[in-house]
C-alpha positions in Angstrom: -20.5 15.9 30.8 -19.2 18.2 33.5 -22.1 17.2 35.8 -21.3 13.5 35.2 -17.6 14.2 36.0 -18.4 16.1 39.2 -20.8 13.3 40.3 -18.2 10.7 39.6 -15.7 12.5 41.8 -18.3 12.8 44.5 -19.0 9.1 44.4 -15.3 8.4 44.5 -14.9 10.5 47.7 -17.7 8.4 49.2 -16.1 5.2 48.2 -18.8 4.2 45.7 -16.3 3.2 43.0 -18.7 1.1 40.9 -21.2 3.9 40.7 -18.4 6.4 39.9 -17.2 4.1 37.1 -20.7 4.1 35.6 -20.5 7.9 35.3 -17.2 7.7 33.5 -18.4 5.0 31.1 -21.5 7.1 30.5 -19.3 10.0 29.5 -17.5 7.8 27.1 -20.8 6.7 25.5 -21.9 10.4 25.4 -18.6 11.3 23.6 -19.3 8.7 21.0 -22.9 9.9 20.5 -21.8 13.5 20.1 -19.1 12.7 17.6 -21.2 10.2 15.6 -22.1 11.4 12.1 -21.1 14.9 13.0 -18.9 17.5 11.3 -15.5 18.7 12.6 -16.8 20.5 15.7 -19.0 17.7 17.1 -16.2 15.2 16.6 -13.7 17.4 18.5 -16.3 18.0 21.2 -16.7 14.2 21.6 -13.0 13.8 21.7 -12.8 16.5 24.4 -15.3 14.6 26.5 -13.1 11.5 26.3 -10.2 13.6 27.4 -11.9 14.5 30.6 -12.4 10.8 31.4 -8.7 10.2 30.6 -7.6 12.9 32.9 -9.9 11.9 35.8 -9.9 8.1 35.8 -6.3 7.7 37.1 -7.5 9.1 40.4 -10.4 6.7 40.5 -8.0 3.8 39.8 -5.7 4.9 42.6 -8.4 4.9 45.2 -7.5 3.0 48.4 -10.5 0.6 48.0 -9.7 -0.2 44.4 -9.5 -3.8 43.3 -7.5 -5.6 40.5 -10.7 -7.2 39.3 -12.5 -3.9 38.8 -9.5 -2.5 37.0 -9.2 -5.4 34.6 -12.9 -5.1 33.8 -12.8 -1.4 33.1 -9.8 -1.8 30.7 -11.9 -4.1 28.6 -15.0 -1.9 28.8 -13.1 1.2 27.7 -11.5 -0.7 24.8 -14.9 -1.8 23.5 -16.5 1.6 23.9 -13.5 3.4 22.3 -13.6 1.2 19.2 -17.1 2.4 18.4 -16.0 6.0 18.3 -16.4 7.3 14.7 -13.3 7.9 12.7 -12.3 11.5 12.0 -12.5 10.8 8.3 -16.3 10.5 8.7 -16.3 14.1 10.1 -14.3 15.3 7.0 -16.9 13.7 4.7 -19.8 15.2 6.7 -18.2 18.7 6.7 -17.7 18.4 2.9 -21.4 17.7 2.3 -22.5 20.5 4.6 -20.2 23.1 3.0 -20.9 21.8 -0.5 -24.6 22.4 0.0 -23.8 26.0 1.0 -21.7 26.5 -2.2 -24.5 25.1 -4.3 -27.1 27.5 -2.8 -27.9 31.0 -3.8 -25.1 33.5 -3.0 -27.5 35.5 -0.9 -28.4 32.4 1.2 -24.7 31.6 1.5 -23.9 35.1 2.6 -26.6 35.0 5.3 -25.4 31.7 6.6 -21.8 32.9 6.8 -22.6 35.0 9.9 -20.5 37.9 8.5 -22.6 41.0 8.2 -19.8 43.0 6.6 -19.0 40.4 4.0 -22.6 39.5 3.1 -23.1 42.2 0.5 -19.7 41.4 -1.1 -20.6 37.7 -1.3 -23.9 38.5 -3.0 -22.1 40.8 -5.5 -19.4 38.3 -6.3 -22.0 35.6 -6.8 -24.2 37.7 -9.1 -21.6 39.6 -11.1 -18.9 36.9 -11.2 -20.7 33.5 -11.1 -17.6 31.7 -12.2 -16.1 32.4 -8.8 -18.5 30.0 -7.2 -17.3 27.3 -9.7 -13.7 28.0 -8.8 -14.6 28.0 -5.1 -16.2 24.5 -5.5 -13.1 23.3 -7.3 -10.8 24.6 -4.5 -13.2 23.1 -1.9 -12.8 19.7 -3.7 -9.0 20.0 -3.6 -8.8 20.9 0.0 -11.2 18.2 1.1 -9.4 15.6 -1.0 -6.1 16.4 0.7 -7.7 16.5 4.1 -9.4 13.1 3.6 -6.4 11.4 2.1 -4.3 12.6 5.0 -6.6 11.7 7.9 -7.3 8.3 6.4 -3.5 7.7 6.2 -3.3 8.7 9.9 -6.1 6.4 10.8 -4.4 3.5 9.0 -1.1 4.1 10.7 -2.7 4.4 14.1 -4.7 1.2 13.6 -1.6 -0.7 12.7 0.3 0.7 15.7 2.8 2.5 13.5 3.8 5.8 15.0 6.9 6.5 12.8 4.9 8.7 10.5 4.8 11.4 13.1 8.5 12.0 12.5 8.0 12.6 8.8 6.5 15.4 6.7 3.9 16.8 6.7 3.1 15.6 10.3 6.5 16.6 11.7 5.8 20.2 10.9 2.3 20.1 12.3 0.4 18.3 9.6 -0.3 21.3 7.3 -0.2 20.9 3.6 2.3 23.3 2.0 -0.3 23.8 -0.7 -2.9 25.1 1.6 -0.9 26.4 4.6 -2.1 29.9 5.5 -4.9 29.3 3.0 -2.4 29.8 0.2 -2.5 32.6 -2.4 -4.9 30.7 -4.6 -7.3 30.0 -1.8 -7.3 33.6 -0.6 -8.4 35.0 -3.9 -12.1 34.1 -3.5 -14.3 35.3 -0.7 -16.3 32.1 -0.8 -13.5 29.7 -0.1 -12.1 31.9 2.7 -15.2 31.0 4.7 -14.3 27.3 4.3 -11.4 27.0 6.6 -9.2 23.9 5.8 -9.4 21.4 8.7 -5.6 21.0 8.9 -3.7 20.9 11.2 -6.2 20.3 14.1 -8.3 17.7 12.4 -5.1 15.7 11.6 -3.6 16.1 15.0 -6.8 15.3 16.8 -6.9 11.5 16.2 -3.3 11.2 17.2 -4.0 13.1 20.4 -7.1 11.0 21.1 -5.3 7.7 20.5 -2.3 8.8 22.7 -4.6 9.7 25.6 -6.5 6.4 25.4 -3.3 4.4 25.3 -1.9 6.3 28.2 -5.0 5.7 30.2 -4.9 2.0 29.6 -1.2 1.8 30.6 -1.9 3.8 33.8 -4.8 1.6 34.7 -2.7 -1.5 34.1 0.1 -0.4 36.4 
């Protein structure tokens, strides 16, 4: 994406605005591709690629050789591409499936996949000597995901309807963190398994709001 952004800027400086626009639209399509059917991280990466476009396109729009016809067309193109960007609730579901598979696997495999050398032996011992802890971890995982999913789906509905008042209410006003799971909560911190399953909030809740704000701001800037 950085190479496309740099090439777009080069083309702008040479007055090749149509070619530069194609680079920006390619970045938007790349963002959608990266985020599609991915977990939290790919979704956030895709959103970050879109952010680069939102930051750079105002300079493209302000070029001395820019035309109203080109601006009107790009506003429509951006809206069509942005609508195909996957909802963050899809990322929540994909993350749940991936982590659930880990919790259903052998504790030794889960320990190896955790990437924590120091904690690997402890995870194996917990899984072998206290197998009920895996059951409890799965239950906590269900609770955390259920809260995350309900919250992000609520955010998506409000944004789709153009209602922004929810941002002034709890839990969003305080950063979108569930009081039940803030700081991983005492009940979450009691099992080493669930400590590796970081709750998505607040970033996964704030991310769709940030994305929608940037896209709306870009459309407004282009229309001015």
